[in-house]
DRENPAKOL-489962 format. One record per atom (N, C-alpha, C): atom name; x, y, z; residue number from 1. Coordinates in pm, 1 decimal, padded with zeros to 6 digits, always signed. Layout:
DRENPAKOL-489962
REC / site / east / north / up / pos
REC / CA / X / Y / Z / NUM
...
This chain:
DRENPAKOL-489962
REC / site / east / north / up / pos
REC / N / +13041.1 / +10353.4 / +09206.8 / 1
REC / CA / +12912.2 / +10296.8 / +09112.3 / 1
REC / C / +12797.4 / +10210.1 / +09253.6 / 1
REC / N / +12869.1 / +10153.9 / +09340.0 / 2
REC / CA / +12755.5 / +10100.2 / +09478.2 / 2
REC / C / +12691.6 / +10171.7 / +09547.6 / 2
REC / N / +12762.5 / +10302.2 / +09549.7 / 3
REC / CA / +12677.9 / +10373.4 / +09664.3 / 3
REC / C / +12562.6 / +10408.9 / +09550.0 / 3
REC / N / +12577.2 / +10425.3 / +09454.5 / 4
REC / CA / +12481.4 / +10533.6 / +09362.7 / 4
REC / C / +12361.7 / +10392.0 / +09363.4 / 4
REC / N / +12423.3 / +10244.0 / +09319.0 / 5
REC / CA / +12312.0 / +10137.7 / +09335.2 / 5
REC / C / +12236.1 / +10146.3 / +09446.8 / 5
REC / N / +12306.0 / +10132.6 / +09523.7 / 6
REC / CA / +12222.3 / +10131.3 / +09723.9 / 6
REC / C / +12083.4 / +10257.4 / +09713.3 / 6
REC / N / +12175.2 / +10341.9 / +09673.2 / 7
REC / CA / +12102.6 / +10466.0 / +09657.5 / 7
REC / C / +11977.7 / +10443.1 / +09579.3 / 7
REC / N / +11990.1 / +10424.1 / +09460.3 / 8
REC / CA / +11876.0 / +10355.8 / +09378.3 / 8
REC / C / +11806.1 / +10245.3 / +09449.9 / 8
REC / N / +11851.1 / +10162.6 / +09486.7 / 9
REC / CA / +11785.5 / +10050.1 / +09560.6 / 9
REC / C / +11658.1 / +10107.6 / +09692.5 / 9
REC / N / +11732.9 / +10181.1 / +09746.7 / 10
REC / CA / +11653.4 / +10263.8 / +09866.4 / 10
REC / C / +11582.0 / +10359.1 / +09793.6 / 10
REC / N / +11566.5 / +10426.7 / +09695.9 / 11
REC / CA / +11468.8 / +10532.0 / +09651.6 / 11
REC / C / +11346.3 / +10426.0 / +09605.7 / 11
REC / N / +11394.0 / +10328.9 / +09516.7 / 12
REC / CA / +11298.5 / +10228.7 / +09481.6 / 12
REC / C / +11205.2 / +10134.4 / +09555.9 / 12
REC / N / +11241.3 / +10112.7 / +09646.3 / 13
REC / CA / +11173.9 / +10066.6 / +09781.7 / 13
REC / C / +11090.1 / +10178.9 / +09850.1 / 13
REC / N / +11110.3 / +10280.8 / +09877.2 / 14
REC / CA / +11033.6 / +10383.4 / +09930.3 / 14
REC / C / +10874.3 / +10445.2 / +09800.7 / 14
REC / N / +10991.9 / +10430.6 / +09671.5 / 15
REC / CA / +10892.5 / +10481.4 / +09564.3 / 15
REC / C / +10751.1 / +10368.7 / +09584.5 / 15
REC / N / +10793.1 / +10225.1 / +09611.8 / 16
REC / CA / +10689.9 / +10145.5 / +09602.9 / 16
REC / C / +10570.4 / +10152.4 / +09699.3 / 16
REC / N / +10613.8 / +10223.6 / +09814.4 / 17
REC / CA / +10496.7 / +10277.8 / +09914.0 / 17
REC / C / +10444.8 / +10407.0 / +09889.3 / 17
REC / N / +10478.0 / +10466.4 / +09819.8 / 18
REC / CA / +10441.8 / +10611.7 / +09798.9 / 18
REC / C / +10360.7 / +10652.8 / +09642.7 / 18
REC / N / +10454.5 / +10596.8 / +09542.1 / 19
REC / CA / +10389.3 / +10672.8 / +09421.2 / 19
REC / C / +10344.9 / +10553.6 / +09305.2 / 19
REC / N / +10285.7 / +10562.1 / +09195.5 / 20
REC / CA / +10207.8 / +10495.9 / +09156.8 / 20
REC / C / +10275.5 / +10430.9 / +09030.4 / 20
REC / N / +10271.4 / +10321.8 / +08980.7 / 21
REC / CA / +10366.7 / +10250.4 / +08857.1 / 21
REC / C / +10394.1 / +10313.3 / +08749.7 / 21
REC / N / +10292.8 / +10417.2 / +08701.1 / 22
REC / CA / +10302.8 / +10475.4 / +08585.2 / 22
REC / C / +10434.5 / +10591.8 / +08633.6 / 22
REC / N / +10429.9 / +10661.3 / +08728.5 / 23
REC / CA / +10501.5 / +10746.0 / +08746.0 / 23
REC / C / +10628.9 / +10682.5 / +08779.2 / 23
REC / N / +10667.6 / +10568.8 / +08870.9 / 24
REC / CA / +10773.1 / +10506.1 / +08863.6 / 24
REC / C / +10828.0 / +10470.3 / +08737.7 / 24
REC / N / +10793.8 / +10393.0 / +08651.2 / 25
REC / CA / +10801.4 / +10375.0 / +08526.2 / 25
REC / C / +10898.2 / +10451.6 / +08437.3 / 25
REC / N / +10819.1 / +10564.3 / +08432.0 / 26
REC / CA / +10886.0 / +10713.5 / +08410.6 / 26
REC / C / +11057.3 / +10756.3 / +08470.4 / 26
REC / N / +11024.0 / +10730.5 / +08593.8 / 27
REC / CA / +11162.4 / +10794.8 / +08677.2 / 27
REC / C / +11250.6 / +10687.6 / +08682.4 / 27
REC / N / +11227.2 / +10531.0 / +08613.6 / 28
REC / CA / +11322.6 / +10430.9 / +08668.1 / 28
REC / C / +11360.9 / +10455.5 / +08505.5 / 28
REC / N / +11316.4 / +10473.9 / +08398.9 / 29
REC / CA / +11385.5 / +10484.8 / +08285.2 / 29
REC / C / +11445.0 / +10628.6 / +08250.5 / 29
REC / N / +11452.1 / +10709.7 / +08305.8 / 30
REC / CA / +11548.6 / +10853.9 / +08306.7 / 30
REC / C / +11664.7 / +10810.2 / +08390.8 / 30
REC / N / +11663.6 / +10703.9 / +08513.4 / 31
REC / CA / +11757.6 / +10703.4 / +08614.2 / 31
REC / C / +11843.9 / +10598.3 / +08548.0 / 31
REC / N / +11789.9 / +10470.2 / +08484.4 / 32
REC / CA / +11854.4 / +10374.1 / +08389.3 / 32
REC / C / +11910.7 / +10470.7 / +08291.5 / 32
REC / N / +11898.1 / +10540.8 / +08213.5 / 33
REC / CA / +11971.6 / +10582.7 / +08118.8 / 33
REC / C / +12072.6 / +10714.4 / +08182.9 / 33
REC / N / +12032.4 / +10765.5 / +08283.4 / 34
REC / CA / +12170.4 / +10811.6 / +08349.2 / 34
REC / C / +12240.8 / +10779.5 / +08362.0 / 34
REC / N / +12221.1 / +10617.4 / +08452.4 / 35
REC / CA / +12363.1 / +10553.4 / +08463.8 / 35
REC / C / +12406.3 / +10498.3 / +08352.9 / 35
REC / N / +12361.0 / +10463.0 / +08250.9 / 36
REC / CA / +12378.0 / +10389.9 / +08111.4 / 36
REC / C / +12503.9 / +10510.3 / +08056.9 / 36
REC / N / +12455.2 / +10676.8 / +08050.3 / 37
REC / CA / +12531.6 / +10764.9 / +08022.3 / 37
REC / C / +12686.1 / +10761.1 / +08110.1 / 37
REC / N / +12649.1 / +10738.3 / +08242.6 / 38
REC / CA / +12781.9 / +10770.9 / +08319.6 / 38
REC / C / +12863.8 / +10609.9 / +08275.2 / 38
REC / N / +12787.7 / +10522.8 / +08247.3 / 39
REC / CA / +12893.1 / +10402.6 / +08253.5 / 39
REC / C / +12952.0 / +10383.7 / +08099.0 / 39
REC / N / +12920.8 / +10494.0 / +08057.9 / 40
REC / CA / +12982.9 / +10473.6 / +07867.2 / 40
REC / C / +13122.9 / +10556.4 / +07894.0 / 40
REC / N / +13109.8 / +10664.1 / +07983.9 / 41
REC / CA / +13234.6 / +10721.2 / +07987.4 / 41
REC / C / +13342.6 / +10643.2 / +08069.8 / 41
REC / N / +13344.4 / +10489.9 / +08074.2 / 42
REC / CA / +13413.3 / +10433.3 / +08099.8 / 42
REC / C / +13439.2 / +10281.2 / +08034.8 / 42
REC / N / +13314.4 / +10254.7 / +07952.4 / 43
REC / CA / +13332.0 / +10151.9 / +07884.5 / 43
REC / C / +13264.8 / +10137.2 / +07762.2 / 43
REC / N / +13221.5 / +10041.8 / +07681.5 / 44
REC / CA / +13183.0 / +10058.2 / +07563.9 / 44
REC / C / +13084.6 / +10086.1 / +07546.8 / 44
REC / N / +12983.0 / +10114.4 / +07438.8 / 45
REC / CA / +12855.9 / +10162.1 / +07448.9 / 45
REC / C / +12744.5 / +10020.0 / +07495.2 / 45
REC / N / +12795.6 / +09902.2 / +07433.2 / 46
REC / CA / +12711.1 / +09767.5 / +07467.6 / 46
REC / C / +12747.8 / +09716.1 / +07589.8 / 46
REC / N / +12824.6 / +09772.2 / +07658.3 / 47
REC / CA / +12851.6 / +09756.6 / +07840.5 / 47
REC / C / +12723.4 / +09853.2 / +07907.4 / 47
REC / N / +12771.9 / +09979.4 / +07862.3 / 48
REC / CA / +12664.8 / +10081.0 / +07930.2 / 48
REC / C / +12554.9 / +10023.5 / +07899.1 / 48
REC / N / +12488.2 / +09965.5 / +07796.3 / 49
REC / CA / +12352.3 / +09962.5 / +07793.2 / 49
REC / C / +12355.4 / +09877.2 / +07836.5 / 49
REC / N / +12411.1 / +09727.5 / +07852.7 / 50
REC / CA / +12355.3 / +09633.9 / +07972.3 / 50
REC / C / +12394.2 / +09656.2 / +08100.8 / 50
REC / N / +12455.0 / +09784.7 / +08159.3 / 51
REC / CA / +12424.3 / +09807.9 / +08285.6 / 51
REC / C / +12354.3 / +09877.4 / +08304.8 / 51
REC / N / +12261.9 / +09952.3 / +08207.7 / 52
REC / CA / +12153.5 / +10056.8 / +08207.7 / 52
REC / C / +12036.4 / +09946.8 / +08239.0 / 52
REC / N / +12043.3 / +09872.4 / +08177.5 / 53
REC / CA / +11930.8 / +09731.0 / +08197.6 / 53
REC / C / +11948.2 / +09677.1 / +08301.0 / 53
REC / N / +12043.1 / +09654.8 / +08360.5 / 54
REC / CA / +12074.6 / +09625.0 / +08495.4 / 54
REC / C / +12025.0 / +09667.2 / +08610.1 / 54
REC / N / +12067.4 / +09814.0 / +08597.8 / 55
REC / CA / +11989.8 / +09916.4 / +08675.7 / 55
REC / C / +11833.0 / +09910.3 / +08705.2 / 55
REC / N / +11786.5 / +09928.4 / +08568.5 / 56
REC / CA / +11647.0 / +09910.8 / +08560.7 / 56
REC / C / +11559.6 / +09792.5 / +08584.6 / 56
REC / N / +11643.2 / +09702.3 / +08561.8 / 57
REC / CA / +11591.2 / +09555.4 / +08669.5 / 57
REC / C / +11576.3 / +09536.9 / +08773.0 / 57
REC / N / +11696.7 / +09607.3 / +08821.8 / 58
REC / CA / +11693.1 / +09596.3 / +08985.5 / 58
REC / C / +11625.4 / +09705.4 / +09036.2 / 58
REC / N / +11600.2 / +09829.2 / +08940.1 / 59
REC / CA / +11479.7 / +09932.8 / +09022.2 / 59
REC / C / +11347.6 / +09854.2 / +09039.5 / 59
REC / N / +11317.9 / +09774.9 / +08893.3 / 60
REC / CA / +11187.1 / +09727.5 / +08892.6 / 60
REC / C / +11128.9 / +09624.9 / +09019.8 / 60
REC / N / +11286.1 / +09529.9 / +09062.4 / 61
REC / CA / +11222.8 / +09410.2 / +09160.7 / 61
REC / C / +11238.7 / +09518.1 / +09287.4 / 61
REC / N / +11310.9 / +09637.9 / +09328.2 / 62
REC / CA / +11284.9 / +09708.2 / +09455.3 / 62
REC / C / +11174.2 / +09791.5 / +09456.8 / 62
REC / N / +11114.7 / +09803.8 / +09334.4 / 63
REC / CA / +10928.7 / +09864.3 / +09329.3 / 63
REC / C / +10880.7 / +09766.6 / +09367.8 / 63
REC / N / +10862.6 / +09686.2 / +09307.7 / 64
REC / CA / +10764.0 / +09548.5 / +09338.7 / 64
REC / C / +10806.0 / +09504.5 / +09483.6 / 64
REC / N / +10925.6 / +09501.9 / +09505.2 / 65
REC / CA / +10919.1 / +09481.5 / +09674.3 / 65
REC / C / +10864.0 / +09573.8 / +09778.9 / 65
REC / N / +10838.7 / +09671.8 / +09730.7 / 66
REC / CA / +10800.4 / +09830.6 / +09822.2 / 66
REC / C / +10650.4 / +09824.8 / +09816.4 / 66
REC / N / +10597.2 / +09780.1 / +09670.0 / 67
REC / CA / +10454.9 / +09770.8 / +09652.9 / 67
REC / C / +10386.4 / +09686.4 / +09761.1 / 67
REC / N / +10451.1 / +09523.9 / +09763.1 / 68
REC / CA / +10426.3 / +09393.7 / +09826.6 / 68
REC / C / +10434.6 / +09445.0 / +10012.5 / 68
REC / N / +10550.7 / +09491.6 / +10036.2 / 69
REC / CA / +10562.5 / +09554.0 / +10164.3 / 69
REC / C / +10453.5 / +09627.9 / +10222.5 / 69
REC / N / +10453.6 / +09760.5 / +10166.7 / 70
REC / CA / +10353.6 / +09849.8 / +10179.3 / 70
REC / C / +10236.3 / +09797.3 / +10156.2 / 70
REC / N / +10166.4 / +09728.3 / +10123.1 / 71
REC / CA / +10066.9 / +09647.1 / +10134.4 / 71
REC / C / +10036.5 / +09549.8 / +10220.6 / 71
REC / N / +10161.9 / +09460.5 / +10250.9 / 72
REC / CA / +10121.6 / +09358.0 / +10342.7 / 72
REC / C / +10127.1 / +09488.1 / +10484.5 / 72
REC / N / +10195.1 / +09562.7 / +10521.1 / 73
REC / CA / +10205.4 / +09657.1 / +10623.7 / 73
REC / C / +10078.7 / +09708.5 / +10630.8 / 73
REC / N / +10006.1 / +09760.6 / +10554.2 / 74
REC / CA / +09894.9 / +09859.1 / +10561.3 / 74
REC / C / +09783.5 / +09737.2 / +10622.4 / 74
REC / N / +09760.2 / +09636.3 / +10558.0 / 75
REC / CA / +09661.3 / +09510.0 / +10568.3 / 75
REC / C / +09673.2 / +09439.3 / +10736.9 / 75
REC / N / +09821.8 / +09497.4 / +10789.3 / 76
REC / CA / +09847.3 / +09435.7 / +10907.8 / 76
REC / C / +09782.4 / +09478.5 / +11039.1 / 76
REC / N / +09782.2 / +09623.6 / +11015.8 / 77
REC / CA / +09754.9 / +09711.0 / +11075.9 / 77
REC / C / +09622.8 / +09690.2 / +11160.1 / 77
REC / N / +09591.0 / +09691.5 / +11262.8 / 78
REC / CA / +09433.1 / +09657.3 / +11323.6 / 78
REC / C / +09355.6 / +09767.7 / +11326.4 / 78
REC / N / +09229.0 / +09729.1 / +11284.1 / 79
REC / CA / +09156.9 / +09867.6 / +11247.4 / 79
REC / C / +09115.5 / +09949.6 / +11374.7 / 79
REC / N / +09086.7 / +10058.7 / +11371.3 / 80
REC / CA / +09038.0 / +10168.0 / +11473.3 / 80
REC / C / +08902.5 / +10094.6 / +11542.1 / 80
REC / N / +08854.1 / +10095.5 / +11672.4 / 81
REC / CA / +08797.9 / +10060.2 / +11735.9 / 81
REC / C / +08632.7 / +10155.6 / +11693.2 / 81
REC / N / +08666.6 / +10256.7 / +11635.5 / 82
REC / CA / +08543.1 / +10307.1 / +11574.1 / 82
REC / C / +08504.5 / +10283.3 / +11481.9 / 82
REC / N / +08596.5 / +10236.4 / +11380.2 / 83
REC / CA / +08542.6 / +10211.1 / +11256.3 / 83
REC / C / +08460.1 / +10043.4 / +11257.3 / 83
REC / N / +08453.5 / +10001.2 / +11320.3 / 84
REC / CA / +08418.6 / +09862.1 / +11343.5 / 84
REC / C / +08245.0 / +09832.4 / +11354.2 / 84
REC / N / +08199.2 / +09785.5 / +11281.9 / 85
REC / CA / +08024.5 / +09792.8 / +11295.8 / 85
REC / C / +08020.2 / +09655.4 / +11437.9 / 85
REC / N / +07955.6 / +09709.0 / +11513.6 / 86
REC / CA / +07891.9 / +09634.4 / +11656.2 / 86
REC / C / +07797.4 / +09554.8 / +11613.6 / 86
REC / N / +07687.1 / +09612.6 / +11554.7 / 87
REC / CA / +07573.7 / +09549.1 / +11542.0 / 87
REC / C / +07507.9 / +09564.8 / +11353.6 / 87
REC / N / +07528.7 / +09467.7 / +11306.3 / 88
REC / CA / +07490.2 / +09534.5 / +11145.4 / 88
REC / C / +07351.5 / +09515.5 / +11164.4 / 88
REC / N / +07309.2 / +09581.4 / +11059.4 / 89
REC / CA / +07164.1 / +09596.1 / +11058.8 / 89
REC / C / +07082.3 / +09483.9 / +10973.8 / 89
REC / N / +06968.0 / +09471.3 / +11003.9 / 90
REC / CA / +06920.1 / +09333.3 / +10977.6 / 90
REC / C / +06876.4 / +09339.8 / +10835.8 / 90
REC / N / +06885.4 / +09267.6 / +10778.7 / 91
REC / CA / +06824.0 / +09248.6 / +10614.7 / 91
REC / C / +06703.2 / +09209.7 / +10634.8 / 91
REC / N / +06586.3 / +09310.7 / +10587.1 / 92
REC / CA / +06431.9 / +09270.0 / +10556.7 / 92
REC / C / +06414.1 / +09143.2 / +10466.5 / 92
REC / N / +06353.2 / +09035.3 / +10548.3 / 93
REC / CA / +06320.2 / +08939.1 / +10439.3 / 93
REC / C / +06187.2 / +08961.6 / +10359.9 / 93
REC / N / +06185.4 / +08882.3 / +10218.0 / 94
REC / CA / +06093.0 / +08948.2 / +10170.5 / 94
REC / C / +05918.1 / +08891.6 / +10210.9 / 94
REC / N / +05856.7 / +08975.7 / +10200.2 / 95
REC / CA / +05700.9 / +08937.1 / +10279.4 / 95
REC / C / +05608.5 / +08894.3 / +10123.1 / 95
REC / N / +05521.3 / +08788.9 / +10179.8 / 96
REC / CA / +05407.3 / +08747.5 / +10081.0 / 96
REC / C / +05328.9 / +08839.7 / +10038.0 / 96
REC / N / +05321.6 / +08851.5 / +09926.5 / 97
REC / CA / +05243.5 / +08956.8 / +09883.7 / 97
REC / C / +05093.4 / +08838.1 / +09830.3 / 97
REC / N / +04978.3 / +08874.0 / +09895.2 / 98
REC / CA / +04859.4 / +08817.0 / +09828.6 / 98
REC / C / +04744.2 / +08868.2 / +09732.8 / 98
């Protein structure tokens, strides 16, 4: 179970940088249900449900961490020299109409 949890953490971190929230929500629910079903074989239904919810919460935290990390990384990159504006256009002033 520990190796499965580590894999889920890594996948959730990478998904935070790659996919949209709605797609991850569907993926997380399916994985949490799968872990709950596997846990049910060795424990009661209540314990399996709690374990599945714990995996779901862990996946959500890792996803949000991945989103913030990817956002910070994207913003920290220096912009290319070609994309910077060296001489901004002058804004014409309003002229008096007589």
